All heavy atoms as TSV, in Angstrom:
chain	resi	resn	atom	element	x	y	z
A	1	MET	N	N	13.879	5.282	-25.827
A	1	MET	CA	C	12.738	6.011	-25.296
A	1	MET	C	C	11.782	5.061	-24.569
A	1	MET	O	O	11.253	5.400	-23.521
A	1	MET	CB	C	12.036	6.719	-26.474
A	1	MET	CG	C	10.975	7.645	-26.037
A	1	MET	SD	S	11.711	9.045	-25.197
A	1	MET	CE	C	10.310	10.017	-24.904
A	2	ASN	N	N	11.589	3.903	-25.152
A	2	ASN	CA	C	10.684	2.916	-24.569
A	2	ASN	C	C	11.216	2.422	-23.225
A	2	ASN	O	O	10.448	2.174	-22.295
A	2	ASN	CB	C	10.493	1.754	-25.550
A	2	ASN	CG	C	9.262	0.956	-25.224
A	2	ASN	OD1	O	8.431	1.394	-24.447
A	2	ASN	ND2	N	9.158	-0.207	-25.822
A	3	GLN	N	N	12.534	2.267	-23.105
A	3	GLN	CA	C	13.138	1.814	-21.856
A	3	GLN	C	C	12.942	2.843	-20.744
A	3	GLN	O	O	12.692	2.480	-19.590
A	3	GLN	CB	C	14.627	1.550	-22.051
A	3	GLN	CG	C	14.927	0.330	-22.888
A	3	GLN	CD	C	16.415	0.148	-23.103
A	3	GLN	OE1	O	17.175	1.092	-22.959
A	3	GLN	NE2	N	16.810	-1.064	-23.464
A	4	ILE	N	N	13.047	4.101	-21.080
A	4	ILE	CA	C	12.855	5.169	-20.086
A	4	ILE	C	C	11.427	5.154	-19.574
A	4	ILE	O	O	11.184	5.256	-18.365
A	4	ILE	CB	C	13.218	6.538	-20.695
A	4	ILE	CG1	C	14.715	6.587	-21.031
A	4	ILE	CG2	C	12.859	7.663	-19.727
A	4	ILE	CD1	C	15.124	7.800	-21.818
A	5	ILE	N	N	10.481	5.016	-20.472
A	5	ILE	CA	C	9.073	4.974	-20.072
A	5	ILE	C	C	8.810	3.767	-19.186
A	5	ILE	O	O	8.132	3.875	-18.152
A	5	ILE	CB	C	8.165	4.964	-21.326
A	5	ILE	CG1	C	8.282	6.305	-22.055
A	5	ILE	CG2	C	6.717	4.679	-20.940
A	5	ILE	CD1	C	7.609	6.343	-23.397
A	6	ASN	N	N	9.349	2.609	-19.561
A	6	ASN	CA	C	9.171	1.406	-18.746
A	6	ASN	C	C	9.781	1.580	-17.364
A	6	ASN	O	O	9.214	1.138	-16.362
A	6	ASN	CB	C	9.784	0.191	-19.440
A	6	ASN	CG	C	8.935	-0.297	-20.594
A	6	ASN	OD1	O	7.744	-0.029	-20.651
A	6	ASN	ND2	N	9.566	-0.987	-21.523
A	7	MET	N	N	10.951	2.214	-17.279
A	7	MET	CA	C	11.609	2.436	-16.001
A	7	MET	C	C	10.751	3.330	-15.103
A	7	MET	O	O	10.562	3.050	-13.918
A	7	MET	CB	C	12.980	3.082	-16.221
A	7	MET	CG	C	13.785	3.290	-14.962
A	7	MET	SD	S	15.402	3.999	-15.281
A	7	MET	CE	C	14.948	5.593	-15.941
A	8	ILE	N	N	10.211	4.389	-15.674
A	8	ILE	CA	C	9.367	5.308	-14.897
A	8	ILE	C	C	8.097	4.607	-14.440
A	8	ILE	O	O	7.680	4.740	-13.289
A	8	ILE	CB	C	9.058	6.574	-15.730
A	8	ILE	CG1	C	10.332	7.380	-15.933
A	8	ILE	CG2	C	7.989	7.419	-15.042
A	8	ILE	CD1	C	10.211	8.520	-16.913
A	9	ILE	N	N	7.484	3.847	-15.321
A	9	ILE	CA	C	6.259	3.124	-14.963
A	9	ILE	C	C	6.532	2.129	-13.843
A	9	ILE	O	O	5.757	1.997	-12.900
A	9	ILE	CB	C	5.662	2.422	-16.211
A	9	ILE	CG1	C	5.090	3.468	-17.157
A	9	ILE	CG2	C	4.591	1.417	-15.809
A	9	ILE	CD1	C	4.617	2.912	-18.485
A	10	ARG	N	N	7.673	1.414	-13.906
A	10	ARG	CA	C	8.021	0.466	-12.844
A	10	ARG	C	C	8.203	1.161	-11.507
A	10	ARG	O	O	7.753	0.670	-10.470
A	10	ARG	CB	C	9.309	-0.290	-13.211
A	10	ARG	CG	C	9.024	-1.628	-13.829
A	10	ARG	CD	C	10.290	-2.442	-13.978
A	10	ARG	NE	N	10.607	-2.495	-15.403
A	10	ARG	CZ	C	11.735	-2.092	-15.972
A	10	ARG	NH1	N	12.720	-1.662	-15.234
A	10	ARG	NH2	N	11.898	-2.159	-17.251
A	11	GLN	N	N	8.859	2.322	-11.504
A	11	GLN	CA	C	9.065	3.051	-10.259
A	11	GLN	C	C	7.742	3.513	-9.656
A	11	GLN	O	O	7.517	3.397	-8.448
A	11	GLN	CB	C	9.978	4.257	-10.482
A	11	GLN	CG	C	11.420	3.884	-10.720
A	11	GLN	CD	C	12.287	5.100	-11.002
A	11	GLN	OE1	O	11.788	6.190	-11.244
A	11	GLN	NE2	N	13.597	4.896	-10.977
A	12	VAL	N	N	6.871	4.038	-10.504
A	12	VAL	CA	C	5.568	4.512	-10.027
A	12	VAL	C	C	4.743	3.351	-9.482
A	12	VAL	O	O	4.137	3.444	-8.404
A	12	VAL	CB	C	4.816	5.258	-11.149
A	12	VAL	CG1	C	3.379	5.535	-10.756
A	12	VAL	CG2	C	5.531	6.552	-11.485
A	13	MET	N	N	4.732	2.247	-10.204
A	13	MET	CA	C	3.964	1.084	-9.748
A	13	MET	C	C	4.515	0.540	-8.425
A	13	MET	O	O	3.756	0.166	-7.537
A	13	MET	CB	C	3.983	-0.018	-10.811
A	13	MET	CG	C	3.170	0.304	-12.038
A	13	MET	SD	S	1.430	0.592	-11.676
A	13	MET	CE	C	0.937	-1.039	-11.209
A	14	ARG	N	N	5.845	0.506	-8.282
A	14	ARG	CA	C	6.447	0.023	-7.038
A	14	ARG	C	C	6.037	0.912	-5.860
A	14	ARG	O	O	5.695	0.417	-4.790
A	14	ARG	CB	C	7.967	-0.037	-7.171
A	14	ARG	CG	C	8.640	-0.627	-5.942
A	14	ARG	CD	C	10.127	-0.823	-6.110
A	14	ARG	NE	N	10.774	0.410	-6.522
A	14	ARG	CZ	C	11.611	0.513	-7.564
A	14	ARG	NH1	N	11.890	-0.530	-8.297
A	14	ARG	NH2	N	12.164	1.675	-7.870
A	15	GLN	N	N	6.037	2.235	-6.071
A	15	GLN	CA	C	5.628	3.145	-5.004
A	15	GLN	C	C	4.158	2.942	-4.640
A	15	GLN	O	O	3.801	2.930	-3.454
A	15	GLN	CB	C	5.859	4.593	-5.419
A	15	GLN	CG	C	7.319	4.994	-5.440
A	15	GLN	CD	C	7.516	6.413	-5.912
A	15	GLN	OE1	O	6.566	7.100	-6.295
A	15	GLN	NE2	N	8.761	6.859	-5.903
A	16	LEU	N	N	3.309	2.785	-5.638
A	16	LEU	CA	C	1.883	2.574	-5.365
A	16	LEU	C	C	1.644	1.274	-4.611
A	16	LEU	O	O	0.853	1.231	-3.657
A	16	LEU	CB	C	1.090	2.573	-6.674
A	16	LEU	CG	C	0.957	3.914	-7.385
A	16	LEU	CD1	C	0.285	3.735	-8.733
A	16	LEU	CD2	C	0.190	4.900	-6.533
A	17	ILE	N	N	2.335	0.223	-5.008
A	17	ILE	CA	C	2.164	-1.066	-4.334
A	17	ILE	C	C	2.650	-0.979	-2.898
A	17	ILE	O	O	1.993	-1.460	-1.973
A	17	ILE	CB	C	2.883	-2.178	-5.117
A	17	ILE	CG1	C	2.135	-2.444	-6.421
A	17	ILE	CG2	C	3.004	-3.447	-4.285
A	17	ILE	CD1	C	2.870	-3.347	-7.378
A	18	ASN	N	N	3.803	-0.334	-2.682
A	18	ASN	CA	C	4.328	-0.196	-1.320
A	18	ASN	C	C	3.383	0.615	-0.438
A	18	ASN	O	O	3.174	0.290	0.729
A	18	ASN	CB	C	5.711	0.443	-1.335
A	18	ASN	CG	C	6.776	-0.522	-1.789
A	18	ASN	OD1	O	6.580	-1.724	-1.779
A	18	ASN	ND2	N	7.909	0.005	-2.200
A	19	ARG	N	N	2.802	1.676	-0.988
A	19	ARG	CA	C	1.839	2.464	-0.210
A	19	ARG	C	C	0.607	1.642	0.137
A	19	ARG	O	O	0.077	1.728	1.239
A	19	ARG	CB	C	1.428	3.712	-0.984
A	19	ARG	CG	C	2.488	4.778	-1.008
A	19	ARG	CD	C	2.024	6.012	-1.733
A	19	ARG	NE	N	3.134	6.919	-1.947
A	19	ARG	CZ	C	3.117	7.921	-2.791
A	19	ARG	NH1	N	2.044	8.144	-3.533
A	19	ARG	NH2	N	4.164	8.699	-2.922
A	20	GLY	N	N	0.147	0.853	-0.818
A	20	GLY	CA	C	-1.022	0.002	-0.568
A	20	GLY	C	C	-0.740	-1.051	0.491
A	20	GLY	O	O	-1.571	-1.307	1.361
A	21	VAL	N	N	0.438	-1.648	0.429
A	21	VAL	CA	C	0.808	-2.653	1.430
A	21	VAL	C	C	0.907	-2.013	2.805
A	21	VAL	O	O	0.401	-2.550	3.796
A	21	VAL	CB	C	2.134	-3.346	1.032
A	21	VAL	CG1	C	2.684	-4.171	2.176
A	21	VAL	CG2	C	1.924	-4.214	-0.188
A	22	SER	N	N	1.534	-0.845	2.883
A	22	SER	CA	C	1.655	-0.157	4.165
A	22	SER	C	C	0.284	0.214	4.726
A	22	SER	O	O	0.028	0.048	5.922
A	22	SER	CB	C	2.497	1.109	4.018
A	22	SER	OG	O	3.822	0.770	3.703
A	23	ALA	N	N	-0.599	0.704	3.875
A	23	ALA	CA	C	-1.943	1.062	4.331
A	23	ALA	C	C	-2.697	-0.177	4.812
A	23	ALA	O	O	-3.404	-0.128	5.825
A	23	ALA	CB	C	-2.713	1.745	3.196
A	24	GLY	N	N	-2.537	-1.285	4.120
A	24	GLY	CA	C	-3.187	-2.525	4.546
A	24	GLY	C	C	-2.678	-3.010	5.887
A	24	GLY	O	O	-3.456	-3.431	6.752
A	25	PHE	N	N	-1.359	-2.939	6.101
A	25	PHE	CA	C	-0.795	-3.346	7.384
A	25	PHE	C	C	-1.250	-2.408	8.499
A	25	PHE	O	O	-1.514	-2.835	9.616
A	25	PHE	CB	C	0.729	-3.385	7.334
A	25	PHE	CG	C	1.272	-4.660	6.762
A	25	PHE	CD1	C	2.112	-4.644	5.666
A	25	PHE	CD2	C	0.959	-5.881	7.327
A	25	PHE	CE1	C	2.625	-5.810	5.139
A	25	PHE	CE2	C	1.468	-7.059	6.809
A	25	PHE	CZ	C	2.292	-7.014	5.716
A	26	ASP	N	N	-1.348	-1.116	8.197
A	26	ASP	CA	C	-1.823	-0.165	9.204
A	26	ASP	C	C	-3.257	-0.483	9.613
A	26	ASP	O	O	-3.596	-0.475	10.796
A	26	ASP	CB	C	-1.738	1.268	8.680
A	26	ASP	CG	C	-0.306	1.759	8.574
A	26	ASP	OD1	O	0.580	1.166	9.230
A	26	ASP	OD2	O	-0.079	2.728	7.829
A	27	GLN	N	N	-4.104	-0.769	8.637
A	27	GLN	CA	C	-5.489	-1.115	8.946
A	27	GLN	C	C	-5.562	-2.412	9.740
A	27	GLN	O	O	-6.342	-2.514	10.692
A	27	GLN	CB	C	-6.307	-1.255	7.652
A	27	GLN	CG	C	-6.624	0.056	6.987
A	27	GLN	CD	C	-7.522	0.935	7.827
A	27	GLN	OE1	O	-8.388	0.454	8.549
A	27	GLN	NE2	N	-7.303	2.231	7.748
A	28	ALA	N	N	-4.763	-3.384	9.368
A	28	ALA	CA	C	-4.771	-4.662	10.078
A	28	ALA	C	C	-4.300	-4.488	11.516
A	28	ALA	O	O	-4.838	-5.113	12.434
A	28	ALA	CB	C	-3.888	-5.676	9.351
A	29	SER	N	N	-3.304	-3.632	11.717
A	29	SER	CA	C	-2.824	-3.432	13.085
A	29	SER	C	C	-3.845	-2.665	13.913
A	29	SER	O	O	-3.983	-2.915	15.109
A	29	SER	CB	C	-1.484	-2.705	13.087
A	29	SER	OG	O	-1.631	-1.375	12.647
A	30	LYS	N	N	-4.588	-1.741	13.298
A	30	LYS	CA	C	-5.636	-1.030	14.040
A	30	LYS	C	C	-6.731	-1.992	14.470
A	30	LYS	O	O	-7.221	-1.923	15.587
A	30	LYS	CB	C	-6.245	0.082	13.180
A	30	LYS	CG	C	-5.380	1.293	13.047
A	30	LYS	CD	C	-6.055	2.334	12.187
A	30	LYS	CE	C	-5.143	3.498	11.920
A	30	LYS	NZ	N	-5.761	4.486	11.028
A	31	ILE	N	N	-7.113	-2.891	13.588
A	31	ILE	CA	C	-8.150	-3.867	13.922
A	31	ILE	C	C	-7.637	-4.817	14.998
A	31	ILE	O	O	-8.352	-5.169	15.926
A	31	ILE	CB	C	-8.589	-4.638	12.656
A	31	ILE	CG1	C	-9.345	-3.699	11.719
A	31	ILE	CG2	C	-9.466	-5.828	13.021
A	31	ILE	CD1	C	-9.649	-4.286	10.367
A	32	GLY	N	N	-6.362	-5.219	14.883
A	32	GLY	CA	C	-5.773	-6.115	15.875
A	32	GLY	C	C	-5.701	-5.491	17.253
A	32	GLY	O	O	-5.845	-6.170	18.261
A	33	LYS	N	N	-5.495	-4.183	17.299
A	33	LYS	CA	C	-5.427	-3.489	18.586
A	33	LYS	C	C	-6.814	-3.173	19.132
A	33	LYS	O	O	-6.952	-2.801	20.280
A	33	LYS	CB	C	-4.644	-2.181	18.440
A	33	LYS	CG	C	-3.174	-2.378	18.184
A	33	LYS	CD	C	-2.488	-1.051	18.015
A	33	LYS	CE	C	-1.041	-1.223	17.638
A	33	LYS	NZ	N	-0.399	0.053	17.346
A	34	GLY	N	N	-7.839	-3.281	18.313
A	34	GLY	CA	C	-9.197	-2.997	18.752
A	34	GLY	C	C	-9.629	-1.569	18.480
A	34	GLY	O	O	-10.726	-1.178	18.812
A	35	LYS	N	N	-8.769	-0.771	17.853
A	35	LYS	CA	C	-9.129	0.621	17.561
A	35	LYS	C	C	-10.161	0.719	16.452
A	35	LYS	O	O	-11.076	1.507	16.509
A	35	LYS	CB	C	-7.886	1.413	17.156
A	35	LYS	CG	C	-6.926	1.660	18.279
A	35	LYS	CD	C	-5.761	2.476	17.791
A	35	LYS	CE	C	-4.755	2.695	18.897
A	35	LYS	NZ	N	-3.579	3.421	18.417
A	36	GLY	N	N	-9.994	-0.092	15.411
A	36	GLY	CA	C	-10.878	-0.001	14.256
A	36	GLY	C	C	-12.217	-0.680	14.469
A	36	GLY	O	O	-13.168	-0.438	13.756
A	37	ALA	N	N	-12.323	-1.530	15.454
A	37	ALA	CA	C	-13.552	-2.288	15.648
A	37	ALA	C	C	-14.592	-1.504	16.443
A	37	ALA	O	O	-15.741	-1.907	16.518
A	37	ALA	CB	C	-13.242	-3.605	16.355
A	38	GLY	N	N	-14.197	-0.396	17.084
A	38	GLY	CA	C	-15.129	0.410	17.844
A	38	GLY	C	C	-15.527	-0.204	19.172
A	38	GLY	O	O	-16.623	0.028	19.667
A	39	MET	N	N	-14.658	-0.983	19.763
A	39	MET	CA	C	-14.973	-1.631	21.033
A	39	MET	C	C	-14.548	-0.739	22.198
A	39	MET	O	O	-13.509	-0.101	22.164
A	39	MET	CB	C	-14.232	-2.965	21.153
A	39	MET	CG	C	-14.703	-4.019	20.213
A	39	MET	SD	S	-13.814	-5.535	20.567
A	39	MET	CE	C	-14.740	-6.676	19.613
A	40	ASP	N	N	-15.377	-0.714	23.227
A	40	ASP	CA	C	-15.033	-0.015	24.451
A	40	ASP	C	C	-14.286	-0.969	25.370
A	40	ASP	O	O	-14.238	-2.169	25.145
A	40	ASP	CB	C	-16.290	0.497	25.160
A	40	ASP	CG	C	-17.000	1.567	24.338
A	40	ASP	OD1	O	-16.321	2.217	23.512
A	40	ASP	OD2	O	-18.209	1.728	24.531
A	41	GLU	N	N	-13.726	-0.423	26.436
A	41	GLU	CA	C	-13.024	-1.268	27.391
A	41	GLU	C	C	-13.976	-2.240	28.087
A	41	GLU	O	O	-13.606	-3.342	28.434
A	41	GLU	CB	C	-12.298	-0.408	28.437
A	41	GLU	CG	C	-11.088	0.329	27.885
A	41	GLU	CD	C	-10.002	-0.611	27.398
A	41	GLU	OE1	O	-9.784	-1.649	28.058
A	41	GLU	OE2	O	-9.390	-0.323	26.377
A	42	GLU	N	N	-15.231	-1.809	28.306
A	42	GLU	CA	C	-16.177	-2.682	29.000
A	42	GLU	C	C	-16.659	-3.823	28.101
A	42	GLU	O	O	-16.881	-4.933	28.552
A	42	GLU	CB	C	-17.407	-1.899	29.489
A	42	GLU	CG	C	-17.101	-0.797	30.480
A	42	GLU	CD	C	-16.904	0.548	29.801
A	42	GLU	OE1	O	-17.528	0.790	28.759
A	42	GLU	OE2	O	-16.106	1.339	30.312
A	43	THR	N	N	-16.834	-3.528	26.805
A	43	THR	CA	C	-17.378	-4.537	25.909
A	43	THR	C	C	-16.311	-5.446	25.316
A	43	THR	O	O	-16.637	-6.496	24.790
A	43	THR	CB	C	-18.144	-3.867	24.747
A	43	THR	OG1	O	-17.247	-3.016	24.039
A	43	THR	CG2	C	-19.323	-3.083	25.261
A	44	LYS	N	N	-15.035	-5.040	25.404
A	44	LYS	CA	C	-13.966	-5.860	24.840
A	44	LYS	C	C	-13.742	-7.093	25.706
A	44	LYS	O	O	-13.600	-6.987	26.914
A	44	LYS	CB	C	-12.674	-5.037	24.778
A	44	LYS	CG	C	-11.632	-5.681	23.895
A	44	LYS	CD	C	-10.298	-4.986	23.865
A	44	LYS	CE	C	-10.321	-3.507	23.911
A	44	LYS	NZ	N	-8.988	-2.920	23.812
A	45	PRO	N	N	-13.718	-8.277	25.107
A	45	PRO	CA	C	-13.486	-9.486	25.911
A	45	PRO	C	C	-12.066	-9.499	26.465
A	45	PRO	O	O	-11.143	-8.979	25.846
A	45	PRO	CB	C	-13.694	-10.624	24.911
A	45	PRO	CG	C	-13.515	-10.011	23.579
A	45	PRO	CD	C	-13.901	-8.569	23.705
A	46	GLN	N	N	-11.910	-10.075	27.646
A	46	GLN	CA	C	-10.602	-10.162	28.278
A	46	GLN	C	C	-9.739	-11.170	27.517
A	46	GLN	O	O	-10.203	-12.248	27.161
A	46	GLN	CB	C	-10.742	-10.594	29.739
A	46	GLN	CG	C	-11.448	-9.558	30.593
A	46	GLN	CD	C	-10.653	-8.258	30.673
A	46	GLN	OE1	O	-9.437	-8.280	30.736
A	46	GLN	NE2	N	-11.359	-7.144	30.661
A	47	MET	N	N	-8.478	-10.814	27.307
A	47	MET	CA	C	-7.584	-11.686	26.563
A	47	MET	C	C	-6.731	-12.511	27.523
A	47	MET	O	O	-6.345	-12.044	28.591
A	47	MET	CB	C	-6.659	-10.855	25.669
A	47	MET	CG	C	-7.404	-10.163	24.567
A	47	MET	SD	S	-6.453	-9.065	23.515
A	47	MET	CE	C	-4.807	-9.565	23.640
A	48	THR	N	N	-6.440	-13.718	27.117
A	48	THR	CA	C	-5.566	-14.568	27.916
A	48	THR	C	C	-4.113	-14.244	27.564
A	48	THR	O	O	-3.838	-13.508	26.612
A	48	THR	CB	C	-5.838	-16.053	27.631
A	48	THR	OG1	O	-5.518	-16.317	26.263
A	48	THR	CG2	C	-7.281	-16.420	27.904
A	49	GLY	N	N	-3.198	-14.797	28.321
A	49	GLY	CA	C	-1.783	-14.540	28.076
A	49	GLY	C	C	-1.336	-15.029	26.706
A	49	GLY	O	O	-0.554	-14.375	26.022
A	50	ALA	N	N	-1.852	-16.189	26.299
A	50	ALA	CA	C	-1.469	-16.730	24.991
A	50	ALA	C	C	-1.973	-15.836	23.858
A	50	ALA	O	O	-1.275	-15.633	22.860
A	50	ALA	CB	C	-2.031	-18.139	24.833
A	51	GLU	N	N	-3.174	-15.286	24.011
A	51	GLU	CA	C	-3.715	-14.397	22.977
A	51	GLU	C	C	-2.900	-13.118	22.889
A	51	GLU	O	O	-2.638	-12.600	21.810
A	51	GLU	CB	C	-5.179	-14.070	23.267
A	51	GLU	CG	C	-6.118	-15.232	23.059
A	51	GLU	CD	C	-7.532	-14.915	23.516
A	51	GLU	OE1	O	-7.696	-14.052	24.408
A	51	GLU	OE2	O	-8.460	-15.534	22.995
A	52	ARG	N	N	-2.507	-12.574	24.051
A	52	ARG	CA	C	-1.686	-11.363	24.061
A	52	ARG	C	C	-0.342	-11.615	23.376
A	52	ARG	O	O	0.142	-10.779	22.605
A	52	ARG	CB	C	-1.447	-10.884	25.494
A	52	ARG	CG	C	-2.572	-10.061	26.031
A	52	ARG	CD	C	-2.168	-9.362	27.322
A	52	ARG	NE	N	-3.336	-9.335	28.178
A	52	ARG	CZ	C	-3.531	-10.101	29.230
A	52	ARG	NH1	N	-2.604	-10.927	29.638
A	52	ARG	NH2	N	-4.639	-10.024	29.916
A	53	ARG	N	N	0.270	-12.768	23.677
A	53	ARG	CA	C	1.564	-13.090	23.058
A	53	ARG	C	C	1.411	-13.239	21.544
A	53	ARG	O	O	2.241	-12.747	20.778
A	53	ARG	CB	C	2.136	-14.374	23.656
A	53	ARG	CG	C	2.799	-14.166	25.002
A	53	ARG	CD	C	3.567	-15.394	25.426
A	53	ARG	NE	N	2.709	-16.563	25.661
A	53	ARG	CZ	C	2.064	-16.809	26.796
A	53	ARG	NH1	N	2.188	-15.996	27.813
A	53	ARG	NH2	N	1.312	-17.887	26.917
A	54	ALA	N	N	0.347	-13.901	21.114
A	54	ALA	CA	C	0.112	-14.083	19.677
A	54	ALA	C	C	-0.120	-12.737	19.000
A	54	ALA	O	O	0.377	-12.490	17.895
A	54	ALA	CB	C	-1.076	-15.009	19.453
A	55	GLN	N	N	-0.857	-11.863	19.670
A	55	GLN	CA	C	-1.128	-10.545	19.106
A	55	GLN	C	C	0.157	-9.721	19.022
A	55	GLN	O	O	0.408	-9.055	18.018
A	55	GLN	CB	C	-2.161	-9.823	19.962
A	55	GLN	CG	C	-2.708	-8.574	19.327
A	55	GLN	CD	C	-3.781	-7.950	20.192
A	55	GLN	OE1	O	-3.634	-7.893	21.409
A	55	GLN	NE2	N	-4.837	-7.496	19.573
A	56	ARG	N	N	0.991	-9.785	20.050
A	56	ARG	CA	C	2.257	-9.060	20.048
A	56	ARG	C	C	3.166	-9.584	18.945
A	56	ARG	O	O	3.808	-8.806	18.231
A	56	ARG	CB	C	2.955	-9.185	21.408
A	56	ARG	CG	C	4.184	-8.321	21.513
A	56	ARG	CD	C	4.912	-8.417	22.842
A	56	ARG	NE	N	4.073	-8.663	23.995
A	56	ARG	CZ	C	4.227	-9.700	24.822
A	56	ARG	NH1	N	5.179	-10.566	24.638
A	56	ARG	NH2	N	3.418	-9.855	25.855
A	57	GLN	N	N	3.197	-10.900	18.777
A	57	GLN	CA	C	4.031	-11.489	17.738
A	57	GLN	C	C	3.535	-11.079	16.350
A	57	GLN	O	O	4.337	-10.774	15.463
A	57	GLN	CB	C	4.046	-13.005	17.865
A	57	GLN	CG	C	4.980	-13.687	16.888
A	57	GLN	CD	C	4.987	-15.189	17.065
A	57	GLN	OE1	O	4.214	-15.729	17.838
A	57	GLN	NE2	N	5.851	-15.857	16.351
A	58	ALA	N	N	2.227	-11.048	16.161
A	58	ALA	CA	C	1.666	-10.628	14.871
A	58	ALA	C	C	2.010	-9.170	14.594
A	58	ALA	O	O	2.372	-8.809	13.467
A	58	ALA	CB	C	0.156	-10.824	14.869
A	59	ARG	N	N	1.919	-8.325	15.615
A	59	ARG	CA	C	2.251	-6.913	15.460
A	59	ARG	C	C	3.729	-6.747	15.090
A	59	ARG	O	O	4.073	-5.950	14.212
A	59	ARG	CB	C	1.944	-6.172	16.764
A	59	ARG	CG	C	1.418	-4.783	16.530
A	59	ARG	CD	C	1.041	-4.089	17.820
A	59	ARG	NE	N	-0.102	-4.720	18.455
A	59	ARG	CZ	C	-0.187	-5.014	19.748
A	59	ARG	NH1	N	0.788	-4.717	20.560
A	59	ARG	NH2	N	-1.255	-5.582	20.237
A	60	GLN	N	N	4.607	-7.513	15.752
A	60	GLN	CA	C	6.035	-7.417	15.463
A	60	GLN	C	C	6.341	-7.892	14.045
A	60	GLN	O	O	7.167	-7.286	13.346
A	60	GLN	CB	C	6.835	-8.241	16.473
A	60	GLN	CG	C	6.900	-7.617	17.841
A	60	GLN	CD	C	7.575	-8.529	18.851
A	60	GLN	OE1	O	7.778	-9.710	18.597
A	60	GLN	NE2	N	7.902	-7.972	20.015
A	61	SER	N	N	5.676	-8.942	13.603
A	61	SER	CA	C	5.935	-9.425	12.249
A	61	SER	C	C	5.414	-8.437	11.204
A	61	SER	O	O	6.030	-8.267	10.149
A	61	SER	CB	C	5.320	-10.808	12.041
A	61	SER	OG	O	3.933	-10.758	12.174
A	62	MET	N	N	4.311	-7.743	11.487
A	62	MET	CA	C	3.824	-6.728	10.558
A	62	MET	C	C	4.812	-5.571	10.469
A	62	MET	O	O	5.075	-5.050	9.389
A	62	MET	CB	C	2.449	-6.218	10.990
A	62	MET	CG	C	1.319	-7.137	10.619
A	62	MET	SD	S	-0.283	-6.394	10.835
A	62	MET	CE	C	-0.542	-6.659	12.563
A	63	LYS	N	N	5.382	-5.160	11.614
A	63	LYS	CA	C	6.382	-4.096	11.598
A	63	LYS	C	C	7.600	-4.512	10.798
A	63	LYS	O	O	8.158	-3.723	10.024
A	63	LYS	CB	C	6.805	-3.739	13.024
A	63	LYS	CG	C	5.801	-2.930	13.789
A	63	LYS	CD	C	6.324	-2.611	15.165
A	63	LYS	CE	C	5.293	-1.891	16.008
A	63	LYS	NZ	N	5.791	-1.625	17.368
A	64	ALA	N	N	8.030	-5.757	10.970
A	64	ALA	CA	C	9.186	-6.255	10.224
A	64	ALA	C	C	8.904	-6.264	8.733
A	64	ALA	O	O	9.764	-5.884	7.924
A	64	ALA	CB	C	9.571	-7.645	10.708
A	65	MET	N	N	7.706	-6.680	8.341
A	65	MET	CA	C	7.351	-6.689	6.919
A	65	MET	C	C	7.332	-5.275	6.351
A	65	MET	O	O	7.747	-5.045	5.218
A	65	MET	CB	C	5.996	-7.350	6.692
A	65	MET	CG	C	6.015	-8.858	6.820
A	65	MET	SD	S	7.151	-9.631	5.671
A	65	MET	CE	C	6.411	-9.174	4.125
A	66	ARG	N	N	6.838	-4.316	7.146
A	66	ARG	CA	C	6.848	-2.922	6.671
A	66	ARG	C	C	8.269	-2.435	6.464
A	66	ARG	O	O	8.557	-1.749	5.500
A	66	ARG	CB	C	6.140	-2.023	7.689
A	66	ARG	CG	C	4.727	-1.729	7.277
A	66	ARG	CD	C	4.132	-0.662	8.152
A	66	ARG	NE	N	3.040	-1.281	8.880
A	66	ARG	CZ	C	2.898	-1.297	10.177
A	66	ARG	NH1	N	3.751	-0.703	10.950
A	66	ARG	NH2	N	1.884	-1.893	10.737
A	67	ARG	N	N	9.160	-2.779	7.408
A	67	ARG	CA	C	10.560	-2.358	7.266
A	67	ARG	C	C	11.201	-2.974	6.035
A	67	ARG	O	O	11.934	-2.309	5.308
A	67	ARG	CB	C	11.357	-2.778	8.508
A	67	ARG	CG	C	11.118	-1.926	9.698
A	67	ARG	CD	C	12.080	-2.288	10.819
A	67	ARG	NE	N	11.491	-1.933	12.074
A	67	ARG	CZ	C	11.201	-2.782	13.058
A	67	ARG	NH1	N	11.499	-4.055	12.937
A	67	ARG	NH2	N	10.643	-2.372	14.160
A	68	ILE	N	N	10.926	-4.248	5.798
A	68	ILE	CA	C	11.530	-4.932	4.652
A	68	ILE	C	C	10.995	-4.372	3.345
A	68	ILE	O	O	11.740	-4.191	2.389
A	68	ILE	CB	C	11.249	-6.453	4.746
A	68	ILE	CG1	C	12.047	-7.048	5.893
A	68	ILE	CG2	C	11.600	-7.155	3.446
A	68	ILE	CD1	C	11.671	-8.480	6.218
A	69	SER	N	N	9.700	-4.073	3.287
A	69	SER	CA	C	9.101	-3.638	2.033
A	69	SER	C	C	9.412	-2.185	1.679
A	69	SER	O	O	9.092	-1.736	0.598
A	69	SER	CB	C	7.582	-3.845	2.068
A	69	SER	OG	O	7.000	-2.981	3.016
A	70	LYS	N	N	10.058	-1.431	2.580
A	70	LYS	CA	C	10.405	-0.044	2.275
A	70	LYS	C	C	11.491	0.049	1.209
A	70	LYS	O	O	11.569	1.009	0.488
A	70	LYS	CB	C	10.873	0.685	3.536
A	70	LYS	CG	C	9.754	1.083	4.459
A	70	LYS	CD	C	10.291	1.887	5.610
A	70	LYS	CE	C	9.170	2.281	6.542
A	70	LYS	NZ	N	9.657	3.031	7.692
A	71	PHE	N	N	12.339	-0.956	1.134
A	71	PHE	CA	C	13.496	-0.862	0.242
A	71	PHE	C	C	13.244	-1.507	-1.082
A	71	PHE	O	O	12.539	-2.189	-1.493
A	71	PHE	CB	C	14.712	-1.495	0.899
A	71	PHE	CG	C	15.066	-0.803	2.178
A	71	PHE	CD1	C	14.908	-1.431	3.390
A	71	PHE	CD2	C	15.552	0.487	2.162
A	71	PHE	CE1	C	15.226	-0.814	4.574
A	71	PHE	CE2	C	15.871	1.112	3.341
A	71	PHE	CZ	C	15.719	0.471	4.537
């Protein structure tokens, strides 16, 4: 009986942690894109090519982490 309860608790905790990680990555990607910061196009500073590449790479790595953490 104790093993069954532990198994259920582990499954529930894993789902909660995965949801929290996904929500955190979603918030981080919104901030990285400038959506969460409330910046307009006029007030947003212009990005250089290196900054755009770094931002794209960060976005891709966050997507990869989300894919890996689903399983």
